[in-house]
C-alpha positions in Angstrom: 0.1 -10.8 -12.0 -2.3 -12.5 -14.4 -4.3 -15.7 -14.1 -6.6 -17.6 -16.3 -10.0 -18.6 -14.9 -12.5 -21.4 -15.8 -16.2 -21.0 -16.4 -18.8 -22.7 -14.1 -20.8 -22.0 -10.9 -21.4 -23.7 -7.6 -23.5 -23.1 -4.5 -22.0 -23.6 -1.1 -23.8 -23.6 2.3 -21.4 -22.8 5.2 -23.8 -24.5 7.6 -22.1 -27.7 6.2 -18.5 -26.7 6.3 -17.1 -29.2 3.8 -15.0 -28.3 0.8 -16.9 -28.9 -2.5 -15.9 -29.1 -6.1 -17.5 -27.0 -8.8 -20.2 -28.8 -10.7 -18.1 -28.6 -13.8 -15.5 -30.9 -12.2 -12.5 -29.1 -13.6 -9.1 -29.5 -12.0 -7.9 -26.1 -13.2 -7.4 -23.1 -10.9 -10.5 -21.1 -10.3 -11.0 -17.6 -9.2 -14.3 -17.4 -7.2 -16.3 -14.2 -6.5 -18.5 -14.2 -3.4 -21.6 -12.5 -4.7 -24.4 -12.8 -2.2 -24.4 -11.8 1.5 -27.4 -11.8 3.9 -27.1 -8.6 5.9 -29.0 -10.0 8.8 -26.7 -12.8 10.0 -23.1 -13.8 10.3 -23.4 -17.6 10.6 -25.0 -20.3 8.4 -25.8 -17.9 5.6 -25.9 -19.4 2.1 -23.4 -17.8 -0.3 -23.4 -18.0 -4.0 -19.9 -18.6 -5.5 -19.3 -18.4 -9.2 -16.3 -19.5 -11.3 -15.3 -16.8 -13.6 -15.0 -17.0 -17.4 -11.6 -17.9 -18.9 -10.1 -14.4 -18.9 -7.0 -12.7 -17.5 -6.9 -10.0 -14.9 -4.1 -7.7 -13.7 -3.9 -6.0 -10.4 -3.9 -2.4 -11.6 -6.8 -0.8 -9.6 -8.9 -0.1 -12.6 -11.4 -3.0 -12.2 -12.2 -3.0 -16.0 -11.8 -6.8 -16.5 -14.7 -9.0 -17.5 -14.8 -10.5 -13.9 -16.1 -7.2 -12.5 -18.8 -7.0 -15.2 -20.1 -10.5 -15.2 -20.3 -11.3 -11.5 -22.4 -9.7 -8.9 -20.4 -8.1 -6.1 -21.0 -8.0 -2.4 -22.8 -4.7 -1.8 -25.7 -3.2 0.3 -23.4 -1.9 3.1 -25.1 -1.2 6.4 -24.5 2.0 8.4 -22.9 2.0 11.9 -22.8 5.8 12.0 -24.8 7.9 11.9 -27.9 5.8 11.6 -27.2 2.3 12.9 -28.8 -0.4 10.6 -29.8 1.9 7.8 -28.4 1.4 4.2 -25.2 3.3 3.4 -25.9 6.5 1.5 -23.0 5.8 -0.9 -22.8 2.6 -2.9 -19.8 0.3 -2.3 -19.1 -3.0 -4.2 -16.7 -5.7 -3.0 -15.3 -8.8 -4.7 -13.4 -11.6 -3.0 -11.5 -13.8 -5.4 -8.5 -16.1 -5.5 -6.2 -18.2 -7.6 -3.4 -20.6 -6.9 -1.2 -18.1 -5.2 -3.2 -15.1 -4.0 -6.5 -14.0 -2.5 -7.8 -10.8 -3.9 -10.1 -8.1 -2.4 -11.4 -5.4 -4.7 -13.6 -2.4 -3.9 -15.5 0.0 -6.1 -16.5 3.0 -4.0 -19.2 5.3 -5.6 -19.1 8.9 -4.5 -21.8 11.5 -5.2 -19.2 14.3 -4.7 -15.8 12.9 -5.7 -14.1 16.3 -5.1 -14.8 15.9 -1.4 -12.9 12.6 -0.9 -10.2 13.1 1.8 -6.9 11.4 1.2 -3.6 12.9 2.6 -1.7 10.0 4.2 0.8 7.8 2.4 2.9 6.5 5.4 2.3 2.9 6.1 0.4 2.5 9.3 0.2 6.3 9.6 -2.1 7.5 12.3 -3.9 10.0 10.1 -5.1 7.2 7.8 -7.8 6.2 10.3 -8.3 9.6 11.9 -8.8 11.8 8.9 -9.0 9.9 5.5 -11.6 8.1 3.5 -10.7 4.5 3.8 -11.9 1.0 3.0 -10.8 -1.9 5.2 -11.3 -5.6 5.4 -10.5 -8.5 7.7 -9.9 -12.2 7.3 -10.5 -14.7 10.1 -8.4 -17.4 8.4 -8.8 -20.0 11.2 -12.6 -19.3 11.4 -12.3 -19.3 15.2 -14.3 -16.0 15.4 -11.6 -14.5 17.7 -8.4 -13.8 15.8 -7.9 -12.0 12.4 -5.7 -10.2 9.9 -6.8 -6.6 9.2 -6.0 -4.4 6.2 -7.1 -0.9 5.2 -6.4 1.4 2.2 -7.2 5.0 1.3 -7.9 6.5 -2.2 -4.2 7.3 -2.9 -2.8 4.0 -1.8 -1.9 4.6 1.8 -2.2 1.4 3.7 -2.2 -0.2 7.1 -2.2 -3.8 8.3 -2.0 -5.7 11.5 -3.0 -8.8 13.5 -5.8 -8.8 16.1 -5.7 -11.5 18.9 -8.8 -12.2 20.9 -10.7 -9.3 19.2 -8.7 -6.9 21.5 -4.9 -7.2 21.2 -3.7 -5.2 18.2 -0.3 -5.7 16.7 0.3 -3.0 14.1 4.0 -3.7 13.7 3.1 -6.9 11.7 3.8 -5.9 8.1 3.3 -8.8 5.7 4.0 -8.7 2.0 1.0 -7.7 -0.1 0.3 -5.6 -3.1 -2.4 -2.9 -3.6 -3.4 -0.6 -6.4 -5.9 2.2 -6.4 -7.7 4.1 -9.2 -10.3 6.8 -9.9 -13.3 6.8 -12.1 -15.9 9.5 -12.8 -18.1 8.5 -10.0 -15.6 7.5 -7.3 -12.5 5.4 -6.5 -11.3 1.8 -6.6 -9.0 -0.5 -4.7 -7.5 -3.8 -5.7 -5.5 -5.7 -3.1 -3.6 -9.0 -3.7 -2.5 -11.0 -0.6 -0.2 -14.0 -1.0 -1.4 -17.1 0.7 2.2 -17.4 2.0 1.7 -14.2 4.0 -1.2 -15.7 5.9 -1.6 -18.6 8.3 -4.7 -20.8 8.1 -6.2 -24.2 8.8 -4.8 -27.3 7.1 -6.6 -28.6 4.0 -7.3 -27.2 0.5 -11.0 -26.3 1.1 -11.2 -23.3 3.4 -13.9 -21.4 5.3 -12.9 -17.9 6.4 -14.5 -15.1 8.3 -14.6 -11.9 6.3 -15.9 -8.3 6.8 -15.5 -5.1 4.8 -15.7 -1.5 6.0 -16.0 1.9 4.4 -15.5 5.3 5.9 -16.9 8.3 4.1 -15.1 11.1 5.8 -17.0 14.2 4.5 -20.3 12.6 5.5 -18.8 11.2 8.7 -20.4 7.9 7.7 -19.2 4.4 8.7 -20.6 1.2 7.2 -19.9 -2.5 7.0 -21.3 -5.5 5.0 -22.7 -6.9 8.2 -24.6 -5.2 10.9 -22.2 -3.8 13.6 -23.4 -2.1 16.9 -22.7 1.6 16.8 -21.0 1.2 20.2 -18.1 -0.5 18.4 -17.7 2.1 15.7 -14.5 1.4 13.7 -13.6 -1.3 16.2 -16.1 -3.4 14.3 -13.1 -4.3 12.1 -11.6 -6.0 15.1 -14.6 -8.2 15.7 -14.2 -11.6 14.0 -17.3 -12.8 15.8 -19.5 -10.3 13.8 -18.0 -11.1 10.4 -19.6 -12.8 7.4 -18.5 -16.2 6.2 -16.6 -16.8 2.9 -16.9 -20.3 1.5 -15.5 -21.9 -1.6 -12.0 -20.7 -1.0 -9.3 -23.2 -2.0 -5.8 -22.7 -0.6 -2.7 -23.9 -2.5 -1.4 -27.4 -2.0 0.1 -27.9 1.5 3.7 -27.0 0.7 5.9 -26.0 3.6 7.2 -22.4 3.1 10.8 -21.7 3.8 12.4 -18.3 4.0 16.2 -17.8 4.6 17.7 -14.4 5.2 21.5 -14.6 5.4 23.8 -11.7 5.9 27.5 -11.0 5.7 29.3 -7.8 6.8 33.0 -6.8 6.7 35.0 -3.9 7.9 38.5 -2.4 7.4 39.8 -0.4 10.4 42.8 1.9 10.7 43.5 3.8 13.9 46.9 5.3 14.4 46.0 6.8 17.8 45.2 3.4 19.3 47.5 1.5 21.5 48.7 -0.8 20.0 48.4 0.9 16.6 45.7 -0.5 14.2 46.4 -0.5 10.5 44.2 -2.1 7.8 42.6 -4.5 10.2 40.0 -6.7 8.4 37.1 -8.1 10.3 33.7 -9.6 9.3 30.7 -11.5 10.5 27.9 -13.7 9.1 24.5 -14.9 10.3 21.0 -15.8 9.2 17.3 -15.9 10.0 15.1 -18.8 8.9 11.3 -19.0 8.9 9.9 -22.4 8.3 6.2 -23.4 8.0 5.9 -26.7 9.9 2.3 -26.7 8.9 0.0 -24.0 7.5 -0.9 -22.9 11.1 2.4 -23.6 12.9 5.6 -21.5 12.2 9.1 -21.9 13.4 11.6 -19.0 13.4 15.3 -19.8 13.8 18.2 -17.3 14.1 22.0 -17.5 14.3 24.3 -14.6 15.2 21.3 -12.3 14.7 21.7 -8.9 13.0 19.1 -6.2 13.7 20.8 -3.4 11.7 17.8 -2.9 9.4 15.2 -2.7 12.2 12.8 0.3 12.1 13.9 3.0 14.5 12.0 3.7 17.7 9.8 6.7 17.9 11.2 9.5 20.0 9.6 9.9 23.4 9.9 12.5 26.2 9.5 11.2 29.7 7.5 13.6 31.9 7.0 11.0 34.7 9.1 9.2 37.3 8.4 5.8 35.6 10.1 4.0 32.8 9.1 4.6 29.1 7.8 1.7 27.1 9.1 1.0 23.6 7.2 -1.6 21.5 8.9 -4.4 19.7 10.1 -3.5 16.1 12.2 -6.5 15.3 10.6 -8.7 12.6 11.8 -11.9 14.2 9.5 -11.4 17.2 6.5 -9.8 15.5 4.5 -12.5 13.9 1.8 -13.9 16.3 3.1 -11.5 18.9 -0.4 -11.4 20.4 -0.1 -15.1 21.4 2.1 -14.0 24.3 -0.2 -11.3 25.6 -1.2 -12.0 29.2 -4.0 -10.8 31.5 -5.4 -8.2 29.0 -2.2 -6.1 29.2 -1.6 -4.0 26.0 1.7 -4.6 24.2 1.4 -1.6 21.8 2.0 2.0 22.4 -0.8 2.2 25.0 1.3 0.0 27.3 3.4 3.1 28.1 0.6 4.6 30.2 -0.8 1.4 31.7 0.2 0.0 35.1 -0.7 -3.6 34.1 2.5 -5.7 34.0 3.6 -7.3 30.8 5.0 -10.7 31.8 6.8 -11.2 28.4 8.3 -8.3 26.5 10.7 -9.5 23.8 12.7 -6.3 23.8 14.3 -7.6 27.0 16.1 -10.1 24.8 19.1 -8.7 23.0 19.0 -5.3 24.8 20.5 -4.2 28.1 20.4 -0.7 29.5 19.8 0.6 26.0 22.7 -1.2 24.4 22.4 -4.1 22.0 23.6 -7.5 23.3 24.7 -10.1 20.8 22.3 -12.9 20.2 24.2 -16.1 19.6 21.3 -18.3 18.5 17.6 -19.0 19.2 14.3 -20.3 18.1 10.6 -19.4 18.2 7.6 -21.6 17.6 4.1 -20.0 17.3 0.7 -21.0 15.9 -2.5 -22.9 16.6 -3.3 -26.5 17.4 -7.0 -26.9 17.2 -8.5 -24.7 20.0 -5.1 -24.1 21.5 -2.7 -21.2 20.7 1.0 -22.1 21.4 4.1 -19.9 21.7 7.6 -21.1 22.6 10.8 -19.0 22.7 14.4 -20.1 23.5 17.2 -17.6 22.9 20.9 -17.4 24.0 22.7 -14.1 24.3 26.4 -13.4 24.6 28.1 -11.0 27.0 28.3 -7.2 26.5 31.0 -5.6 28.4 29.9 -1.9 28.6 26.4 -2.7 30.0 27.7 -5.6 32.1 25.4 -8.2 30.4 26.5 -11.8 30.9 25.7 -14.8 28.7 22.1 -15.7 29.3 19.5 -18.2 28.2 15.9 -16.9 27.8 12.9 -19.3 27.9 9.2 -18.6 27.3 6.2 -21.0 27.1 2.7 -19.7 26.4 -0.4 -21.9 26.1 -3.9 -20.5 25.7 -7.2 -22.4 25.1 -10.3 -21.0 23.5 -13.4 -21.5 25.7 -17.1 -20.5 25.3 -17.8 -18.4 22.2 -15.3 -15.5 22.6 -13.3 -16.3 25.7 -10.0 -17.9 26.6 -7.8 -19.2 29.5 -4.1 -19.7 29.5 -0.7 -20.3 31.2 2.5 -18.4 30.8 6.1 -19.2 32.0 9.2 -17.1 31.5 12.7 -17.6 32.7 16.2 -16.3 32.3 19.3 -18.1 33.5 21.0 -14.9 34.7 18.9 -12.2 36.3 19.3 -8.4 35.9 19.3 -7.6 39.6 21.1 -10.7 40.9 23.5 -13.3 39.7 20.9 -16.0 40.0 18.0 -17.0 37.7 14.7 -15.2 37.4 11.4 -16.9 36.6 7.8 -15.8 36.3 4.6 -17.8 35.9 0.9 -17.2 35.9 -2.6 -18.0 34.8 -5.0 -15.7 33.0 -8.5 -15.5 31.6 -10.2 -13.2 29.1 -14.0 -13.5 29.0 -16.3 -11.7 26.5 -20.1 -11.8 26.6 -22.6 -10.2 24.3 -21.1 -7.4 22.2 -19.8 -5.0 24.8 -19.1 -6.8 28.1 -15.6 -8.1 28.8 -13.6 -9.3 31.9 -9.8 -9.6 32.2 -8.2 -11.4 35.1 -4.8 -13.0 36.0 -2.7 -14.2 38.8 1.1 -14.2 38.5 4.2 -14.8 40.6 7.9 -14.3 40.2 11.0 -15.9 41.7 14.2 -13.9 42.0 17.3 -15.0 44.0 17.6 -12.7 47.1 14.0 -11.6 47.0 11.3 -13.4 48.9 7.7 -12.7 49.9 5.4 -10.1 48.3 6.3 -11.3 44.9 2.9 -11.9 43.3 0.4 -9.8 41.3 -3.3 -10.2 40.4 -5.9 -8.2 38.4 -9.6 -8.2 37.9 -11.2 -5.9 35.4 -14.7 -5.4 34.1 -15.4 -3.3 31.0 -18.9 -2.5 29.6 -18.6 -0.4 26.5 -22.1 0.3 25.3 -23.1 3.1 23.0 -25.3 5.0 25.6 -23.6 3.8 28.8 -20.0 2.8 29.6 -18.7 1.3 32.9 -15.2 0.2 33.9 -14.0 -1.2 37.2 -10.6 -2.6 38.0 -8.6 -3.9 41.0 -4.8 -4.4 40.4 -2.3 -5.4 43.0 1.5 -5.7 42.4 3.9 -6.8 45.2 7.0 -4.9 46.1 9.2 -7.9 45.0 7.2 -8.8 41.9 10.0 -8.8 39.3 9.3 -10.1 35.8 12.7 -9.6 34.2 11.7 -10.7 30.7 8.7 -8.4 30.9 7.9 -4.7 31.4 6.9 -3.4 34.8 6.1 0.3 34.9 5.3 0.4 38.7 5.6 -2.0 41.6 4.5 -2.0 45.2 1.0 -0.8 44.4 -2.7 -1.4 44.9 -4.9 0.2 42.3 -8.6 0.8 42.3 -10.2 2.3 39.2 -13.8 3.2 38.3 -15.3 5.0 35.3 -18.8 5.9 34.3 -20.0 7.3 30.9 -23.3 8.5 29.7 -23.5 9.4 25.9 -27.0 9.9 24.6 -27.8 10.7 20.9 -30.1 13.7 20.9 -33.0 13.8 18.4 -33.8 17.5 19.1 -30.5 18.8 17.7 -30.0 17.6 14.1 -26.4 19.0 13.9 -25.3 17.0 17.0 -24.6 13.3 16.8 -23.8 12.6 20.4 -23.3 14.2 23.8 -21.0 12.6 26.3 -20.6 13.0 30.1 -17.9 10.9 31.8 -16.2 10.7 35.2 -13.4 8.5 36.5 -11.3 8.0 39.6 -7.9 6.3 39.8 -6.7 5.6 43.4 -3.3 4.0 44.0 -1.7 3.2 47.3 1.5 1.4 48.2 1.6 -1.9 50.0 1.2 -0.3 53.4 -1.9 1.6 52.3 -0.2 5.1 51.9 -1.8 7.1 49.1 0.6 7.7 46.3 -1.6 8.7 43.3 -5.2 10.0 43.1 -6.5 11.0 39.7 -10.0 12.5 39.2 -11.3 13.3 35.7 -14.5 14.7 34.4 -15.4 15.4 30.8 -18.3 16.9 28.8 -18.1 16.4 25.0 -20.1 17.1 21.9 -19.6 15.2 18.6 -21.2 17.0 15.6 -22.6 15.3 12.5 -19.7 16.9 10.6 -17.2 15.0 12.8 -16.1 18.2 14.5 -15.7 17.8 18.3 -15.9 20.1 21.3 -14.9 19.1 24.9 -14.4 20.6 28.4 -12.2 18.5 30.6 -11.4 18.8 34.3 -8.6 17.0 36.0 -7.5 16.9 39.7 -4.3 14.9 40.4 -2.4 14.2 43.6 1.0 12.6 43.4 3.2 11.6 46.4 7.0 11.3 45.8 8.4 8.7 48.2 12.0 9.7 47.3 13.6 12.8 45.7 13.0 13.0 42.0 15.6 14.7 39.7 13.9 16.3 36.7 16.9 18.1 35.2 20.3 19.5 35.9 20.2 21.1 39.2 16.5 20.6 39.6 15.3 18.0 42.1 11.8 17.7 43.6 11.9 16.8 47.3 9.9 14.1 49.1 6.3 15.2 49.5 2.8 15.4 48.1 1.9 17.5 45.0 -1.5 18.4 43.8 -2.4 19.6 40.3 -5.7 20.7 38.8 -6.5 21.8 35.3 -9.4 22.8 33.0 -9.1 22.3 29.3 -11.3 23.5 26.5 -10.8 21.7 23.3 -12.2 22.1 19.8 -11.3 19.9 16.8 -12.5 21.0 13.4 -11.8 20.0 9.8 -10.5 22.8 7.6 -9.8 22.1 3.9 -9.6 18.4 4.4 -7.2 18.8 7.3 -8.1 18.3 10.9 -7.1 21.1 13.3 -7.3 21.3 17.0 -7.6 24.4 19.3 -7.0 24.1 23.0 -7.1 26.4 26.0 -5.6 25.1 29.3 -5.8 26.6 32.8 -3.7 24.9 35.5 -3.2 25.2 39.3 -0.5 23.5 41.4 -0.2 23.0 45.2 2.5 21.4 47.2 1.8 19.6 50.5 
């Protein structure tokens, strides 16, 4: 991957967001390096873009080309932890460059004690990457809407993660685009060189581009976190989800507006012999064909088409053990449904792994298409359209499935329409409609529709709200749901409050509903000061919460009281004492195993946990002591 680059320089002011030519007037492909960043602002800051000399550069992780010697990098990272606003104690340099096919992000991370660098995770999107490794990360807000972004991170041995963030809150970690990354070591630290194809990204029309950009570094042995822009320490690593706090990259030029087309055909065949069958089968030949098509209608609007869909190569679900009386949630893994998945999020409901413990309904969960009672259902054909039109986000799905005898699934047409409009600086309002021609519970159709709003103010205050209703043949009345939630997530104080109501006949059959017939009231308060008298302690934390759930008649079904005291040390070690008191009412017998059934009644549980998490030889270890008490009423 080598490119020639032409000499010259240009100054670009993002306060006037117009594409500008280099003063040299060349028509050749340039590779620009953003070399000046004002740490005190995110908008309207003048950047200096330079056009590199006519040299070649390979993506090898060594950063020994002339580009990295001749042009000043972005540097002067600012701490988020432990000293908000102070300069980072270890130097980090970043270059953002591009050519006709790729945009490149390169890091040189200086390290005063290279032997203490922590890197032990090579799995893509592995959880330990963020929890226990030195990493660098960066984001691109390619539509420059200060709300949505692509996020990437890399550790010193090449372990990587990537994902899409919608509305600065909805994370889609199953989005896995094509991109290349190489890492290296030098005497004073480590390096990263990443190459992202423009074809893997969606962005606004036009050659001249203005993107949001931020870069992050985690120094694990110092427990230090820093960015190129100032991020409130209340956000911590979540600062890499905040497009509104990112810097601005100007001077980028995207490739000419060609419409990308990807076609994935497949063909399978089988030869079957079964002498025990009736009638006897001998050398019976069978086969099948199908295809998926991805077509870029514009740079910001993508169509996905499928015929006789084959999901044989889909990543397997993670194994789960269900210790509750409610259904398990499995996130979508099929590539066809993953891009722009956050467009269909509704009412602030999570669509990732966290949805398994949330009572907020998901009005559209794409796993309901092509699966029934755990068995795959053939998809005859379908289409999907997602993207942006100005300040609007659009999502449309139409799929047709065939019958599946063993699960009793009948031929069904699925339809989904999602429209969301950006309002204010970081807020949005939207509409969602879902429908299936044949319902799961009845022979008639099932539809769901609703309106929602997500409002964010300042850096830490957010409100989520929605109202939704379903229509199911044979069910009438008590078929609506609504939610109002407030979340203030400051560094010193945290407050959450929520009211959620779900009717007994609320039935979104293209969604996921963990629990119906409920009225939930939830409150949480947190106080987490940073003591100056104890130099070894970074933060204390006291928190308490109450979750109170009744059914539609007002009968108490769940009460969950939690209290916690925690200490975070400067070394990143943690200590916590947690108290939990839970009451659960079973309205019907609950079978938990062969020959074991819990009768109707109320059950109380209380527990005290003492937890200690420490790092030993670059590995994080946890020690826990639990004392529990149970009472039946």
